[in-house]
C-alpha positions as CSV (number, residue, x, y, z in Angstrom):
1,M,0.0,0.0,0.0
2,A,1.3,3.5,-0.9
3,D,1.7,6.3,1.6
4,P,-0.5,9.2,0.4
5,A,2.3,11.6,1.5
6,T,4.5,10.3,-1.3
7,Y,2.3,11.7,-4.0
8,R,0.7,14.7,-2.2
9,P,0.8,17.9,-4.4
10,R,3.0,20.7,-3.2
11,P,1.4,23.5,-1.1
12,G,-0.3,26.0,-3.2
13,E,-0.1,23.8,-6.3
14,I,-3.8,22.8,-6.3
15,P,-6.1,25.6,-7.6
16,T,-9.2,26.8,-5.8
17,A,-11.4,26.7,-8.9
18,P,-14.0,24.0,-9.6
19,G,-12.8,20.9,-11.4
20,V,-12.6,17.2,-11.7
21,Y,-9.7,15.1,-10.2
22,R,-8.5,11.6,-10.9
23,F,-6.6,9.2,-8.6
24,R,-4.4,6.7,-10.4
25,D,-2.6,3.5,-9.1
26,E,1.0,2.6,-9.7
27,R,0.2,1.3,-13.2
28,G,-1.5,4.6,-14.2
29,R,-5.0,3.2,-14.2
30,V,-7.7,5.6,-12.9
31,I,-9.2,4.2,-9.8
32,Y,-11.4,7.1,-8.7
33,V,-12.9,10.2,-10.3
34,G,-14.4,13.0,-8.3
35,K,-15.6,16.6,-8.7
36,A,-15.3,19.6,-6.4
37,K,-16.4,23.2,-6.1
38,S,-12.9,23.9,-4.8
39,L,-10.2,21.5,-5.9
40,R,-7.8,22.6,-3.2
41,A,-10.3,22.1,-0.3
42,R,-11.5,18.7,-1.6
43,L,-8.1,17.2,-2.4
44,N,-6.6,18.4,0.9
45,S,-9.3,16.4,2.7
46,Y,-7.8,13.2,1.3
47,F,-4.3,13.9,2.5
48,Q,-5.0,14.1,6.2
49,D,-4.1,11.3,8.7
50,V,-5.2,8.0,7.1
51,A,-6.5,6.8,10.5
52,G,-9.0,9.6,10.5
53,L,-10.5,8.8,7.1
54,H,-13.5,6.6,6.3
55,E,-12.4,3.0,5.7
56,R,-13.4,3.2,2.0
57,T,-11.5,6.5,1.5
58,A,-8.5,5.2,3.3
59,R,-8.4,2.1,1.1
60,M,-8.6,4.3,-2.0
61,V,-5.9,6.8,-1.1
62,T,-3.5,4.0,-0.1
63,S,-4.2,2.1,-3.4
64,A,-3.4,5.3,-5.4
65,A,0.0,6.4,-6.5
66,S,-0.8,9.8,-8.1
67,V,-3.5,12.4,-8.5
68,D,-4.2,14.9,-11.3
69,W,-7.0,17.3,-12.0
70,T,-8.7,19.4,-14.7
71,V,-10.1,22.9,-14.0
72,V,-13.5,23.9,-15.4
73,D,-15.6,27.1,-15.2
74,T,-18.7,25.9,-13.3
75,E,-19.9,23.1,-11.1
76,V,-22.3,22.0,-13.8
77,E,-19.3,21.5,-16.2
78,A,-17.5,19.6,-13.4
79,L,-20.5,17.3,-13.0
80,Q,-20.7,16.6,-16.8
81,L,-16.9,15.9,-17.0
82,E,-17.1,13.6,-14.0
83,Y,-19.8,11.6,-15.6
84,T,-17.8,11.4,-18.9
85,W,-14.7,10.3,-17.2
86,I,-16.5,7.6,-15.1
87,K,-17.9,6.1,-18.3
88,E,-14.5,6.3,-20.0
89,F,-12.1,5.0,-17.3
90,D,-14.5,2.7,-15.3
91,P,-12.8,3.5,-12.0
92,R,-13.2,0.7,-9.4
93,F,-13.9,3.0,-6.5
94,N,-16.8,4.9,-8.1
95,V,-20.5,4.0,-8.1
96,K,-21.3,2.9,-11.7
97,Y,-24.7,2.4,-13.1
98,R,-24.9,0.2,-16.1
99,D,-28.2,-0.3,-17.8
100,D,-28.5,-4.0,-18.5
101,K,-30.5,-3.5,-21.7
102,S,-31.2,-1.0,-24.4
103,Y,-34.8,0.1,-23.9
104,P,-37.1,0.7,-26.9
105,W,-38.6,4.1,-27.6
106,L,-41.5,5.2,-29.8
107,A,-39.7,7.6,-32.1
108,V,-41.0,10.0,-34.8
109,T,-38.4,11.3,-37.3
110,V,-39.6,14.9,-37.3
111,G,-36.4,16.0,-39.1
112,E,-37.4,14.2,-42.3
113,E,-39.7,15.8,-44.9
114,V,-42.2,13.0,-44.5
115,P,-41.8,11.9,-40.8
116,R,-41.9,8.2,-39.9
117,V,-43.0,6.5,-36.6
118,Q,-40.9,3.6,-35.6
119,V,-39.2,1.7,-32.7
120,M,-35.7,3.0,-31.8
121,R,-33.1,1.9,-29.3
122,G,-29.8,3.2,-28.1
123,K,-28.6,6.8,-27.8
124,Q,-31.1,9.5,-28.8
125,R,-30.5,11.4,-32.0
126,K,-31.2,14.9,-33.1
127,G,-34.3,15.5,-35.3
128,V,-36.2,12.7,-33.6
129,R,-39.0,13.0,-31.1
130,Y,-39.1,10.2,-28.5
131,F,-41.9,8.8,-26.3
132,G,-41.3,6.1,-23.7
133,P,-39.2,4.2,-22.9
134,Y,-41.3,1.0,-23.0
135,G,-40.5,-2.3,-21.4
136,H,-40.9,-4.2,-24.6
137,A,-40.9,-3.4,-28.3
138,W,-44.1,-5.3,-28.8
139,A,-45.9,-2.8,-26.6
140,I,-44.8,0.1,-28.9
141,R,-45.9,-1.8,-32.0
142,D,-49.3,-2.6,-30.4
143,T,-49.8,1.1,-29.5
144,V,-48.8,2.3,-33.0
145,D,-51.0,-0.3,-34.7
146,T,-54.0,0.9,-32.7
147,L,-53.3,4.6,-33.3
148,L,-52.5,4.4,-37.0
149,R,-56.2,4.0,-37.6
150,V,-56.8,7.4,-36.2
151,F,-53.5,9.1,-37.2
152,P,-52.6,7.4,-40.6
153,M,-48.9,8.5,-40.7
154,R,-46.0,6.9,-42.4
155,S,-44.5,3.9,-40.6
156,C,-42.6,2.2,-43.5
157,S,-38.9,2.1,-44.1
158,A,-37.1,4.4,-46.5
159,G,-36.7,1.6,-49.0
160,V,-40.4,0.6,-49.0
161,Y,-41.3,4.3,-49.3
162,R,-39.1,4.9,-52.4
163,R,-40.3,1.7,-54.0
164,A,-44.0,2.6,-53.6
165,A,-43.3,6.1,-55.0
166,A,-41.4,4.6,-58.0
167,I,-44.3,2.2,-58.9
168,G,-47.1,4.6,-58.0
169,R,-48.8,2.1,-55.7
170,P,-49.0,2.3,-51.9
171,C,-48.2,-0.6,-49.6
172,L,-50.8,-2.7,-47.7
173,L,-51.1,-0.1,-44.9
174,G,-52.1,2.5,-47.5
175,D,-54.7,0.1,-48.9
176,I,-56.3,-0.7,-45.5
177,G,-56.4,2.9,-44.3
178,K,-53.5,2.8,-41.8
179,C,-51.3,5.2,-43.8
180,A,-52.3,8.4,-45.7
181,A,-50.0,7.3,-48.5
182,P,-47.9,10.4,-49.0
183,C,-45.6,8.2,-51.2
184,V,-48.2,8.3,-54.0
185,G,-49.5,11.8,-53.4
186,R,-52.8,11.1,-51.7
187,V,-51.7,13.7,-49.2
188,T,-49.1,16.4,-49.5
189,P,-46.1,16.6,-47.1
190,D,-47.8,19.5,-45.3
191,E,-51.0,17.5,-44.8
192,H,-49.0,14.5,-43.6
193,R,-47.1,16.8,-41.2
194,E,-50.5,17.8,-39.7
195,I,-51.3,14.2,-39.1
196,V,-47.9,13.7,-37.4
197,D,-48.4,16.7,-35.2
198,D,-51.7,15.4,-34.1
199,F,-50.2,12.0,-33.3
200,M,-47.4,13.6,-31.2
201,A,-49.9,15.8,-29.4
202,F,-51.9,12.8,-28.5
203,M,-48.8,10.9,-27.3
204,A,-47.7,13.9,-25.3
205,G,-51.0,13.8,-23.3
206,S,-53.4,16.1,-25.2
207,T,-56.0,13.4,-25.5
208,S,-59.3,15.0,-24.5
209,G,-59.5,17.2,-27.5
210,F,-59.2,14.3,-30.0
211,T,-61.9,12.2,-28.3
212,K,-64.3,15.1,-28.1
213,S,-63.7,16.0,-31.8
214,L,-64.4,12.4,-32.8
215,E,-67.6,12.2,-30.8
216,Q,-68.8,15.4,-32.4
217,K,-67.9,14.1,-35.9
218,M,-69.7,10.8,-35.2
219,A,-72.8,12.6,-34.0
220,A,-72.8,14.9,-37.0
221,A,-72.4,12.1,-39.5
222,A,-75.2,10.2,-37.8
223,A,-77.5,13.2,-38.0
224,E,-76.7,13.5,-41.7
225,Q,-77.5,9.8,-42.1
226,E,-73.9,9.0,-43.2
227,Y,-73.8,5.9,-41.2
228,E,-70.7,4.4,-42.7
229,L,-68.8,7.5,-41.9
230,A,-70.3,7.6,-38.4
231,A,-69.2,3.9,-38.0
232,K,-65.7,4.8,-39.0
233,Y,-65.6,7.6,-36.4
234,R,-67.0,5.2,-33.8
235,D,-64.2,2.7,-34.5
236,D,-61.6,5.5,-34.4
237,L,-63.0,6.6,-31.1
238,G,-62.8,3.0,-29.8
239,A,-59.1,2.8,-30.9
240,L,-58.3,6.0,-29.0
241,K,-60.0,4.6,-25.9
242,R,-58.1,1.3,-26.1
243,A,-54.9,3.2,-26.3
244,L,-55.8,5.4,-23.4
245,E,-56.8,2.4,-21.3
246,K,-53.3,1.1,-21.5
247,Q,-52.0,4.4,-20.0
248,T,-53.5,4.6,-16.5
249,V,-54.0,8.1,-15.0
250,V,-51.8,8.3,-11.9
251,L,-51.5,12.1,-11.4
252,G,-54.8,14.0,-11.8
253,D,-53.1,17.3,-12.3
254,G,-51.6,16.2,-15.7
255,T,-48.0,16.5,-14.4
256,D,-45.0,15.6,-16.5
257,A,-42.6,13.8,-14.2
258,D,-40.1,11.0,-13.9
259,V,-40.4,9.0,-10.7
260,L,-37.3,7.1,-9.4
261,G,-37.3,4.3,-6.9
262,F,-34.3,2.6,-5.3
263,V,-33.4,-0.5,-3.4
264,D,-30.0,-0.1,-1.8
265,D,-28.2,-3.4,-1.1
266,P,-24.6,-3.8,0.3
267,L,-23.3,-5.0,-3.1
268,E,-26.0,-3.9,-5.6
269,V,-28.6,-1.2,-6.1
270,A,-31.9,-1.5,-8.0
271,V,-33.3,1.5,-9.8
272,Q,-36.8,1.8,-11.3
273,I,-38.1,4.8,-13.3
274,F,-41.7,5.5,-14.2
275,S,-42.1,8.1,-17.0
276,V,-45.3,10.1,-16.4
277,R,-46.5,12.5,-19.1
278,G,-49.8,14.3,-18.9
279,G,-50.5,12.4,-15.7
280,R,-50.3,9.0,-17.4
281,I,-47.6,6.4,-17.2
282,R,-46.0,6.4,-20.6
283,G,-43.0,4.2,-20.0
284,Q,-41.0,2.2,-17.4
285,R,-37.4,1.1,-17.2
286,G,-34.9,0.0,-14.6
287,W,-31.6,-1.7,-14.0
288,I,-29.6,-3.5,-11.4
289,A,-26.1,-2.1,-10.9
290,D,-23.0,-3.3,-8.9
291,K,-21.8,-0.9,-6.2
292,A,-18.1,-0.2,-6.3
293,D,-18.1,1.5,-2.8
294,E,-20.1,2.4,0.2
295,A,-21.4,5.7,-1.3
296,P,-24.2,7.4,0.6
297,F,-27.7,7.1,-0.6
298,A,-27.8,10.7,-1.8
299,E,-24.8,10.0,-4.1
300,L,-26.6,7.0,-5.6
301,V,-29.6,9.2,-6.4
302,Q,-27.4,11.8,-8.0
303,R,-25.5,9.3,-10.1
304,A,-28.8,7.7,-11.3
305,I,-30.2,11.1,-12.3
306,V,-27.0,12.1,-14.2
307,T,-26.9,8.7,-15.9
308,L,-30.5,8.9,-16.9
309,Y,-30.5,12.3,-18.5
310,E,-26.9,13.1,-19.6
311,D,-27.5,11.7,-23.1
312,A,-31.2,12.5,-23.3
313,S,-32.8,15.0,-25.7
314,A,-34.6,18.1,-24.4
315,E,-38.0,16.5,-24.8
316,A,-37.0,13.5,-22.6
317,V,-36.3,15.7,-19.6
318,P,-39.5,16.3,-17.7
319,R,-40.6,19.3,-15.6
320,Q,-40.3,17.3,-12.3
321,V,-38.0,14.5,-11.1
322,L,-39.4,12.8,-8.0
323,V,-36.9,10.9,-5.9
324,P,-36.9,9.3,-2.4
325,A,-34.1,11.5,-1.3
326,L,-32.5,14.6,-2.7
327,P,-29.1,14.2,-4.6
328,S,-25.9,15.1,-2.8
329,D,-25.7,18.3,-4.9
330,P,-29.3,19.2,-5.7
331,E,-28.6,22.7,-7.0
332,V,-25.9,21.6,-9.4
333,V,-28.0,18.7,-10.7
334,G,-31.0,20.9,-11.1
335,E,-29.0,23.4,-13.1
336,L,-27.7,20.6,-15.3
337,L,-31.2,19.4,-16.0
338,R,-32.5,22.9,-16.7
339,E,-29.7,23.4,-19.3
340,L,-30.6,20.1,-20.9
341,R,-34.3,20.8,-21.1
342,G,-34.1,24.5,-21.9
343,G,-36.6,25.2,-19.2
344,P,-37.4,24.9,-15.5
345,V,-36.9,21.4,-13.8
346,T,-37.8,20.7,-10.2
347,I,-36.2,17.9,-8.2
348,R,-38.2,17.1,-5.1
349,V,-39.2,14.4,-2.6
350,P,-43.0,13.8,-2.5
351,Q,-44.4,14.0,1.0
352,R,-48.1,13.3,0.5
353,G,-50.9,12.7,-1.9
354,D,-50.9,11.0,-5.4
355,K,-47.1,11.6,-6.0
356,K,-46.2,10.0,-2.6
357,R,-48.4,6.9,-3.5
358,L,-46.9,6.7,-6.9
359,M,-43.4,6.8,-5.4
360,E,-44.3,3.9,-3.1
361,T,-45.5,2.0,-6.2
362,V,-42.2,2.6,-7.9
363,Q,-40.3,1.5,-4.8
364,Q,-42.3,-1.7,-4.8
365,N,-41.3,-2.3,-8.4
366,A,-37.7,-1.8,-7.5
367,Q,-38.0,-4.3,-4.7
368,Q,-39.6,-6.9,-7.0
369,S,-36.9,-6.3,-9.5
370,M,-34.1,-6.8,-6.9
371,A,-35.9,-10.0,-5.6
372,R,-36.2,-11.4,-9.2
373,H,-32.5,-10.6,-9.8
374,K,-31.4,-12.3,-6.6
375,L,-33.6,-15.4,-7.3
376,K,-32.3,-15.7,-10.8
377,R,-28.7,-15.3,-9.7
378,A,-29.2,-17.8,-6.8
379,G,-30.8,-20.3,-9.1
380,D,-27.9,-20.3,-11.6
381,L,-26.1,-23.6,-11.1
382,T,-23.0,-22.3,-12.8
383,A,-22.8,-19.2,-10.6
384,R,-23.3,-21.3,-7.4
385,S,-20.5,-23.6,-8.5
386,I,-18.2,-20.6,-9.2
387,A,-19.1,-19.1,-5.8
388,L,-18.2,-22.3,-3.9
389,E,-14.9,-22.7,-5.8
390,E,-14.0,-19.0,-5.1
391,L,-14.6,-19.6,-1.3
392,H,-12.6,-22.8,-1.5
393,D,-9.6,-20.9,-3.0
394,A,-9.9,-17.6,-1.1
395,L,-10.2,-19.2,2.3
396,E,-7.8,-22.0,1.5
397,L,-10.3,-24.7,2.6
398,P,-9.5,-28.4,2.4
399,E,-12.6,-29.0,0.4
400,V,-15.4,-27.1,-1.3
401,P,-17.9,-25.8,1.4
402,L,-21.0,-27.7,0.3
403,R,-22.7,-27.1,3.7
404,I,-22.4,-23.6,5.1
405,E,-23.8,-22.6,8.5
406,C,-24.2,-18.9,9.4
407,Y,-24.9,-17.4,12.9
408,D,-26.2,-14.0,13.8
409,I,-27.1,-12.4,17.1
410,S,-30.1,-10.0,17.6
411,N,-31.0,-8.0,20.7
412,L,-32.5,-4.8,22.0
413,Q,-30.1,-3.0,24.3
414,G,-29.0,-6.3,25.9
415,S,-32.5,-7.7,26.3
416,E,-34.4,-10.5,24.5
417,I,-31.1,-11.7,23.1
418,V,-31.6,-14.4,20.4
419,A,-29.5,-16.0,17.7
420,S,-30.1,-17.7,14.5
421,M,-28.5,-20.5,12.5
422,V,-29.2,-20.8,8.8
423,V,-27.9,-23.5,6.5
424,F,-27.0,-23.4,2.9
425,E,-26.2,-26.6,1.0
426,D,-24.7,-26.5,-2.5
427,G,-25.3,-22.7,-2.4
428,L,-29.0,-22.9,-1.7
429,P,-30.9,-22.4,1.6
430,R,-32.0,-25.5,3.4
431,K,-34.8,-24.0,5.5
432,S,-35.7,-27.3,7.3
433,E,-32.2,-27.1,8.9
434,Y,-32.6,-23.6,10.3
435,R,-32.5,-23.2,14.1
436,R,-33.2,-20.5,16.6
437,F,-31.5,-20.0,19.9
438,T,-32.7,-18.0,22.9
439,I,-29.6,-16.7,24.8
440,R,-29.9,-17.9,28.4
441,H,-28.0,-15.0,30.1
442,E,-29.5,-11.5,29.5
443,G,-27.3,-8.5,29.3
444,Q,-24.2,-10.1,27.8
445,S,-22.5,-8.8,24.7
446,D,-22.9,-10.1,21.1
447,V,-19.4,-11.6,21.5
448,A,-20.4,-13.6,24.6
449,A,-23.7,-14.6,23.0
450,M,-21.8,-15.9,19.9
451,D,-19.6,-18.0,22.2
452,E,-22.7,-19.5,23.8
453,V,-24.4,-20.3,20.6
454,I,-21.4,-21.9,18.9
455,T,-20.8,-23.9,22.1
456,R,-24.4,-25.2,22.2
457,R,-24.5,-26.0,18.6
458,F,-21.3,-28.1,18.6
459,R,-22.1,-29.8,21.9
460,R,-25.2,-31.1,20.0
461,L,-22.9,-32.3,17.2
462,L,-20.6,-34.1,19.7
463,K,-23.6,-35.6,21.4
464,A,-24.9,-36.9,18.1
465,R,-21.5,-38.4,17.3
466,E,-21.4,-40.1,20.7
467,Q,-24.9,-41.5,20.1
468,E,-23.7,-42.9,16.8
469,Q,-20.8,-44.6,18.5
470,A,-23.1,-46.0,21.2
471,D,-25.4,-47.4,18.5
472,G,-22.4,-49.2,16.9
473,A,-22.2,-46.9,13.9
474,G,-19.1,-45.1,14.9
475,E,-17.1,-46.3,11.9
476,S,-19.6,-45.1,9.3
477,S,-19.5,-41.6,8.0
478,G,-21.4,-39.2,5.7
479,V,-25.1,-39.2,5.4
480,E,-25.7,-42.4,7.3
481,E,-24.3,-40.8,10.5
482,A,-27.0,-38.1,10.4
483,I,-30.0,-40.5,9.9
484,D,-32.0,-41.7,12.9
485,P,-32.5,-45.5,12.4
486,D,-35.8,-45.4,14.3
487,T,-37.6,-42.6,12.4
488,G,-35.6,-42.5,9.2
489,R,-35.4,-38.7,9.7
490,P,-32.2,-36.6,9.9
491,R,-30.9,-36.2,13.4
492,K,-31.0,-32.6,14.6
493,F,-27.6,-30.8,14.5
494,A,-26.1,-34.1,13.3
495,Y,-24.5,-32.8,10.1
496,A,-21.1,-31.2,10.5
497,P,-20.7,-28.0,8.4
498,S,-17.9,-27.5,5.9
499,L,-17.8,-23.8,6.8
500,V,-19.1,-21.7,9.7
501,V,-19.8,-18.0,9.0
502,V,-20.4,-15.6,11.8
503,D,-21.9,-12.1,11.3
504,G,-19.2,-9.8,12.4
505,G,-15.5,-9.1,12.5
506,P,-12.4,-10.2,14.5
507,P,-14.2,-10.2,18.0
508,Q,-17.0,-12.5,16.8
509,V,-14.6,-14.7,14.9
510,A,-12.3,-15.1,17.9
511,A,-15.3,-15.9,20.2
512,A,-16.5,-18.6,17.8
513,R,-12.9,-20.0,17.4
514,A,-12.5,-20.2,21.2
515,A,-15.8,-22.0,21.6
516,M,-14.9,-24.6,19.0
517,D,-11.4,-25.1,20.4
518,R,-12.8,-25.8,23.9
519,L,-14.9,-28.6,22.4
520,G,-12.1,-29.9,20.3
521,I,-13.7,-29.1,16.9
522,T,-10.8,-28.7,14.6
523,D,-12.2,-30.1,11.3
524,V,-14.7,-27.2,10.6
525,A,-13.5,-24.0,8.8
526,L,-14.5,-20.6,10.2
527,C,-14.8,-17.1,8.9
528,G,-16.6,-13.8,9.7
529,L,-18.2,-11.3,7.3
530,A,-18.1,-7.7,8.5
531,K,-21.0,-5.5,7.2
532,R,-19.2,-2.2,6.7
533,L,-16.8,-3.2,4.0
534,E,-17.8,-6.8,3.3
535,E,-14.5,-8.0,4.6
536,V,-13.9,-11.7,5.3
537,W,-12.1,-12.4,8.5
538,V,-10.5,-15.7,9.3
539,P,-9.1,-16.7,12.8
540,G,-5.6,-15.7,13.5
541,D,-5.1,-13.3,10.6
542,D,-4.4,-9.6,11.2
543,D,-5.7,-8.6,7.7
544,P,-9.0,-9.6,6.2
545,V,-9.5,-11.5,3.0
546,I,-10.7,-9.0,0.4
547,L,-13.0,-10.6,-2.3
548,P,-13.8,-8.5,-5.4
549,R,-17.2,-6.9,-5.1
550,T,-18.3,-8.7,-8.2
551,S,-17.2,-12.0,-6.8
552,E,-19.8,-14.8,-6.8
553,G,-18.2,-16.1,-3.6
554,L,-18.7,-12.7,-1.8
555,Y,-22.3,-12.6,-3.1
556,L,-23.0,-16.1,-1.6
557,L,-21.5,-15.1,1.7
558,Q,-23.6,-11.9,1.7
559,R,-26.8,-14.0,1.0
560,V,-26.0,-16.4,3.8
561,R,-25.3,-13.5,6.2
562,D,-28.4,-11.6,5.2
563,E,-30.6,-14.7,5.6
564,A,-29.2,-15.3,9.1
565,H,-29.9,-11.7,10.0
566,R,-33.5,-11.8,8.7
567,F,-34.1,-15.1,10.6
568,A,-32.7,-13.7,13.8
569,I,-34.6,-10.4,13.5
570,A,-37.9,-12.3,12.9
571,H,-37.3,-14.4,16.1
572,H,-36.4,-11.3,18.1
573,R,-39.5,-9.5,17.1
574,Q,-41.7,-12.5,18.0
575,R,-40.2,-12.6,21.5
576,R,-40.6,-8.9,22.0
577,A,-44.2,-9.1,21.0
578,K,-44.8,-12.0,23.3
579,A,-43.1,-10.2,26.1
580,M,-45.6,-7.3,25.8
581,T,-48.8,-9.0,24.7
582,G,-48.2,-12.8,24.4
583,S,-49.2,-15.8,26.6
584,A,-47.8,-19.2,27.3
585,L,-50.1,-20.6,24.5
586,D,-48.0,-18.8,21.8
587,D,-45.1,-21.1,22.2
588,I,-47.0,-24.3,21.6
589,E,-46.2,-26.0,18.3
590,G,-49.3,-26.5,16.1
591,L,-51.5,-24.1,18.0
592,G,-52.6,-21.3,15.7
593,P,-54.6,-18.2,16.4
594,G,-58.0,-20.0,15.9
595,R,-57.3,-22.8,18.3
596,R,-55.9,-20.4,20.9
597,K,-59.0,-18.3,20.6
598,A,-61.2,-21.4,21.1
599,L,-59.2,-22.4,24.2
600,M,-59.6,-19.0,25.8
601,K,-63.3,-18.9,25.0
602,H,-63.8,-22.3,26.5
603,F,-61.6,-21.9,29.7
604,G,-61.5,-18.2,30.1
605,S,-57.8,-17.9,31.1
606,V,-54.4,-19.6,30.6
607,R,-54.4,-20.6,34.3
608,A,-57.6,-22.6,33.7
609,V,-56.1,-24.3,30.7
610,R,-53.0,-25.2,32.7
611,A,-55.2,-26.8,35.4
612,A,-57.3,-28.8,32.9
613,S,-56.7,-32.5,32.0
614,V,-56.0,-33.9,28.6
615,D,-59.6,-35.1,28.3
616,E,-61.0,-31.6,29.2
617,V,-58.8,-29.9,26.7
618,A,-59.7,-32.4,24.0
619,Q,-63.4,-31.4,24.4
620,V,-62.6,-28.0,22.9
621,P,-63.8,-27.8,19.2
622,G,-60.9,-28.2,16.9
623,I,-58.6,-29.7,19.5
624,G,-57.7,-33.3,18.9
625,R,-56.3,-35.8,21.4
626,S,-52.6,-35.4,20.3
627,T,-52.9,-31.6,20.3
628,A,-54.4,-31.7,23.8
629,E,-51.6,-33.8,25.1
630,S,-49.1,-31.3,23.6
631,I,-50.9,-28.4,25.2
632,V,-50.9,-30.0,28.7
633,A,-47.3,-31.1,28.4
634,A,-46.1,-27.7,27.2
635,L,-48.0,-25.8,30.0
636,A,-46.7,-28.2,32.7
637,A,-43.1,-27.8,31.5
638,E,-40.5,-25.4,33.0
639,P,-40.0,-22.1,31.0
640,S,-36.6,-23.4,29.9
641,A,-37.9,-26.6,28.4
642,P,-37.5,-27.0,24.6
643,T,-40.3,-26.7,22.1
644,V,-41.2,-30.2,21.0
645,D,-42.5,-31.3,17.6
646,T,-45.5,-33.5,18.5
647,A,-45.2,-35.5,15.3
648,T,-41.6,-36.6,15.8
649,G,-40.8,-35.8,19.4
650,E,-37.7,-33.8,18.2
651,I,-36.6,-30.4,19.4
652,V,-37.4,-27.7,16.9
653,E,-36.0,-24.8,18.9
654,D,-33.0,-25.0,21.2
655,R,-33.6,-22.9,24.2
C-alpha cells in the first residue's frame, strides 16, 4: 500500500477553482474520479491522517500512487466531466450504473420531410421526437398499430417508401387505411405533417380534444344519415379509448414527471423509473447495478439522475423529477437538467398525496426487480459452482464448502437476546435445517452470545456423534451418521458443516474459534463477514481476505449473512411481541390463532387451561387428542424446556 504523503501535491499547487480530479494507481489506471467546487479544499481532505479517514476512502488513497485534475468554469461542467470520465475510465472505487438492456422508444423522425413513426433503441439522436421508454418493443408496435387507424402517418422504411413512390402504388397499410400514403401523393407533405403533429400531441398527453372531436364528428355524421362515416368515427374513437386504457392516469393534475425508486443493497442497487407524461404512465425502465463502494444514498440518487439524462434529448427531460431523497448536490444537478431541457426542472421528494403513493409503487417495483434478480442469480447452477470454488480458493479450505452454516445475534439493548443458525447446502438455503436460539443470560454482549451459541450447537454435534458410537455406527460416515435409524429422519444438529460463517469481524470470529477449540472441533472451517466493507475475516489473521465486489463467492456469503440476519430479526420481534402481549399458549407448536381463541373462549384464562386435564382440553372444538396432550405437556413444563415437535418428538427450537 502506498503512503499518500509520497504523491501529495506541493502546497499552493492545487487551484481553488471548480474541477474534476483523478486518482491513479502505480500502473497509471484511474481508480477514482471526483468533482469539487474547490479542488484545493477537496483534495486536501484526502491527505490528512489515514487513520481519520473513512475505511473506503483510506483504502482508495492507499491504493493510489498519483493524482491529477482538470479545472473547469462551473460546477455543472464539473458534473458533466465527472460523468464522462467515469464512463471512459470505469474506476473501481466509483459507483457505476450500467443499464443492462437497451430500452425501446417510440420515435418520430420529425427531421425528415415525411416523418416516420418507428421503434428505436440506443442513444437518442437529433431530429427525432421520442416517447417512452417502453419495457418491450411489442408494446410500442401494439400502440402504434392501434393509433394508425386514427392518425394514418407513415411507418414504412425508406426503401419501402421509395419503391412505392417509384411504382405509383402504396403498400398494404395504405390500402387498409392505416397510412395516408404520401408516397403516391394522396396527401401532401404538409397535410401529412399535420397528421404527425396530431399524433405527437396525443402521445404527449393532449387526449381529451381528440376524443371530443371524434364524438362530435360521429354525432354529425349520424345526423346526416352518413352511417358508414359515423361507424368509422366510432371505430376510431374505440381505438383511442383502447390506447388510453393502457396508460393509466396516476396524477390527476396532468404532471410531466419521472419517478425514481431505489433499493440499496450492500453489493448492488436496483433502480426503477416511471415516466409520467400528462398524468399518465408512458413508460417504465430499470436496472440492477453493482456498487463499487459504500457511497451514501444521496450520491446513488445523484448518479442515477445524471446517468438517466446526460445523453437525453430536451423532450426527454420532464418538468419534475421525483426521488426518495435529494441528490448530494441538488442545486448543481438541477441546473444541469435545466440546461438540458431548456426550461425549469424541479427535483423534489414527494411527501403526501398522489405523488407519494406513486413513489411507493415505484419503490415496490424496484424491490420486486431486486428480488427477481437475486432469485435468478441464486438459481444459476454455474454461478453457485463458481461461488463455492471461489470460497474454497480464497479461504484455503481443504474441500469445497458444500454445507455452510451462518450465525447471527439480535438483541435490543441487551434484552431479549436471540440467535439464528441458517444452513446453505450447495449454495441454496436448506430451511428445514434452520435453528433459533434463545440466549440464556440476559445483558451479555454479542461476542459472549456468539460464544454461547457456537458452544451449544457443537455440543449437540458431539452428542450426536457419541450416540452414533453407542449405536455401533461409529465407523460409518457421511449421510448415514445423520439419519435416525428409528424414524428415518435426519438427526437434529447431526451434520457437520464445511464452513461456519459468523456475522461480524475479528471479535466475533475469535469468540467462535475459542468455543470450537474448547470442544475440540478442529475439522470445521470458520470465517466472519463484516458488514461495513464486506471484509472476510479468518481466525488468527491480522488482515481480512478481500474478495472482489463482483465475486460470486462474496455474493454467496452476503446472501447467507443476510438470511441469518433476517431469521434472527424475525425471532427477536416475535419474542418482543410475546413479552408485551403474548401468553404461554403462543409457544406451543401447532397451536394457531384459531385454536388459541377457542381455548380461551372455553376456559377463560391460561391458568384454567393449565389446570385442565387432557380429556378436558380435547373437548374444545378443533382440538384433537394429540394436540391436547401437547398443550398440557407444554404448559406443565418449565420455561426453559424446549419446544417439541408433536409428530416426531424432536426439538425444533433449542432454548
